[in-house]
N, C-alpha and C positions, 0 to 999 in steps of 0.2 A: 501270349502264347495261355496262358490261366485262361482267358476268357472262351477257350472253343470247347466246343459241347461236343460228347462222342454220338456221334448221328449215327443209326442202328434204322436196320431195315424194318418192315415190319414185320417179318419174322421174327426176329429177333425180341420185336415189341411183342408180341403174341406171347411169346414162350416168357416173358415178364409179369404182362398183365394177367395173363387166362384169357384173355377175346380171341377170336377170330381176325385173323386179316383183316377180312373184309369188315369186319365191326371198326376197327381201325382206320381204316380207309375210309368209311363214314363218317367219324367222329372228324376225323382228318379233314374233308369234305365241309361237312356242316362248322367249323370251327372250335370245334370244342378239348381237341389237341393240335399243338402247332405241326406244322408238319411240310414236306416239300417233294413235287414230282419231280422226277428226274426220270423224261425216258415212258416206260410205262409202268416204271416200280417210283415206289410212294417211301419215302424216307421223314422218320423223326429223331427224339435223342430222347434218352433214357429220362429222364430229366422231367419231358415234356407229361412221357405216359406217368409218371409216377406222384406230378402234380397232379392229372388228372385222377386219379385212383385214391390220392388223398382225398380232394370236392367230395367226390363220389361219398364218398366214408362218415365225411361232416354233415352230407345233405341226407345222408342214412342217418344217422345219429339223431341226427334236430328232427327227421319225419317222425323216431321213436319216440322222443321225449314228447313233443307234440302229441301223437297218440297216446301216453300214459297220461299227461294233462287235458285231458279232452270235457267238453263241459259238462259231460255226463258223469263221469270218474271222478271229476273235480268235486262232483255234489256231492255222488256215494262217501269219498272219502271225508269232508267235512262234514256231516249227517252222523257217518264213525265216527268221526273223531268228539261231537257233540255229546253223543250219548255216551260214549266209553268218560269223558271228562263228568256230565253228571252223573254217572254210575259210582265213580271212585269218591264225586263229593259227598253223595248220600253212603257210601259208606262207613266215610271217616264222619264225619257227623254223628252216622246212630254210634260208631267206636266211642266217641265224645261226651255220650251222652249217659256214659257209665255213673253210678250216682257219687260226686266226691264228697268222701266221712274225712270229717277235720278229727285228726288222731287224738287232738286234745280232749276230744269229747269222749271216745271209744275208752270204755275201761274192761279186762279180761276178767274171768269171774267164774270159779270150778266149780262146780255144781254137786251135787253130791256122789255120782258116779265118778268124778274124774274129768269130763270133757268140757273143753273150753269153752266158756259163752260170754258172746260179746257183748254189753250194755250200752246204749243211745242213752243220752239226757237229756 
């Protein structure tokens, strides 16, 4: 008894899915949704409708991901990343080029005006 699925009409399936009854009948006839015809009326299950909606969502998300990583966009992303990397490397190398002064070699002195002077040996 637990394996019985709730059978619904296409009118109820249309309310669940947002598709029209005609389109749902078309999907059933093409085998995209499980369903049966009794007399002139098509029936399906809520599970079959939700499975179809889930599959459509997955296909749509895969398409979006493929579109995001299209060859042209991927090429632009790689070029942009290389430019950023080279720019950061250039800046970091210039920041490290400051003159390293050995503190033991530096002496402070005060001139006659009272200002500090650094004298290198």
